[in-house]
C-alpha positions in Angstrom: -17.7 17.1 -10.6 -17.7 14.0 -12.8 -18.9 10.6 -11.6 -15.3 9.4 -11.4 -14.3 12.4 -9.4 -17.2 11.8 -7.0 -16.3 8.1 -6.7 -12.7 9.0 -5.9 -13.8 11.6 -3.3 -16.1 9.1 -1.7 -13.4 6.4 -1.6 -11.0 8.8 0.1 -13.7 9.7 2.8 -14.4 6.0 3.2 -10.7 5.2 3.7 -10.5 7.8 6.5 -13.6 6.5 8.2 -12.4 2.9 8.1 -9.0 4.0 9.3 -10.7 5.3 12.5 -12.5 2.0 12.9 -9.3 0.0 12.4 -7.5 2.2 15.0 -10.3 1.7 17.5 -10.3 -2.1 17.0 -13.9 -2.2 15.8 -12.9 -3.7 12.5 -10.2 -6.2 11.9 -7.1 -4.6 10.2 -6.4 -7.9 8.4 -9.8 -7.7 6.7 -9.3 -4.1 5.7 -5.8 -4.8 4.4 -7.2 -7.5 2.1 -9.5 -5.1 0.4 -7.7 -1.8 0.8 -6.1 -0.3 -2.3 -2.4 -1.2 -2.8 0.2 1.5 -2.0 2.0 2.8 -5.2 5.3 4.7 -5.3 4.7 8.1 -6.7 1.0 8.1 -5.6 -0.8 11.1 -4.0 -2.2 10.4 -0.5 -4.0 12.5 2.0 -3.7 12.3 5.8 -5.8 9.4 7.2 -5.9 7.4 4.0 -5.4 3.7 4.2 -3.2 1.6 1.9 -2.2 -2.0 1.8 1.5 -2.9 1.5 3.2 -6.3 1.8 0.0 -7.7 3.4 -0.1 -5.0 6.1 -2.4 -2.0 6.5 -0.9 1.5 6.7 -2.4 4.9 7.5 -1.0 8.1 5.9 0.2 10.5 8.6 0.6 13.6 6.3 -0.4 14.6 2.8 2.0 13.6 0.1 1.9 14.5 -3.6 4.4 11.9 -4.8 5.3 9.2 -2.4 9.0 8.4 -2.7 9.3 5.6 -0.1 7.3 2.5 0.8 5.3 2.8 4.0 7.6 0.4 5.9 10.5 2.7 5.1 8.8 6.0 5.8 7.9 6.3 9.5 7.4 10.0 9.2 4.7 9.6 6.5 3.1 6.2 7.4 2.1 4.2 10.4 0.7 0.7 10.8 -3.1 0.9 11.1 -5.1 -1.4 13.4 -5.3 -2.3 17.0 -2.6 -1.2 19.4 -1.8 -1.9 23.0 -0.5 0.4 25.6 2.1 -1.2 28.0 3.7 0.9 30.7 2.6 4.1 29.0 4.0 3.2 25.6 1.8 2.4 22.6 2.8 -0.7 20.5 1.1 -2.1 17.4 -0.7 -5.3 18.3 0.6 -8.5 16.7 -1.4 -9.5 13.6 -0.9 -12.9 11.9 0.8 -12.2 8.5 -0.7 -13.8 5.4 2.7 -15.3 4.4 6.5 -15.0 4.9 6.7 -12.1 2.4 4.2 -10.2 4.6 5.9 -11.4 7.8 7.5 -9.2 10.4 11.0 -8.0 9.7 13.9 -8.5 12.1 13.7 -5.7 14.7 10.0 -5.2 14.4 8.4 -4.6 17.9 4.8 -5.7 18.7 2.5 -6.2 21.7 0.9 -9.6 22.2 -1.3 -10.5 25.2 0.2 -7.8 27.5 3.9 -8.4 26.6 6.3 -6.6 24.2 8.2 -8.7 21.7 11.0 -8.0 19.1 11.2 -10.1 16.0 14.5 -12.0 15.7 14.1 -12.9 12.0 12.8 -11.5 8.7 9.6 -13.0 7.3 8.5 -13.9 10.8 5.0 -15.4 10.9 5.2 -17.0 14.3 2.9 -15.9 17.1 5.2 -14.0 19.6 4.2 -16.2 22.6 5.0 -19.4 20.7 8.7 -19.2 21.7 10.0 -19.1 18.1 11.2 -16.0 16.2 10.6 -13.5 19.0 12.5 -12.1 22.0 10.5 -10.8 25.0 11.4 -7.1 25.4 9.1 -6.2 28.2 6.8 -8.4 30.3 
């Protein structure tokens, strides 16, 4: 195995380990997203691998040899990585401050914030859900 192949294999194992830490909340998903490799259409990904896309961190749910859809459009193949919150038996992704409007939540995105469930009412939403702007309380 060449040095490059060894480095790629190590990077893949590191991604899976960091993914577990992000899911457990022991490492900030925003920090990981800022250093994670960017998702590329047509790329080959293994289950558990992390990729950054539009300022958010995603975890690959199943192996793919040629990704045809972006993570935010492929719920069967990708999920948001990071902390989550369980409210009334349902798991919701925890709200994370987007870096900018491009990375903001899309209209219809659902998140948990401080024990409540919110739905974004606008695209490019960077408001904190409990601020009263850009979010609708779905479940208190």
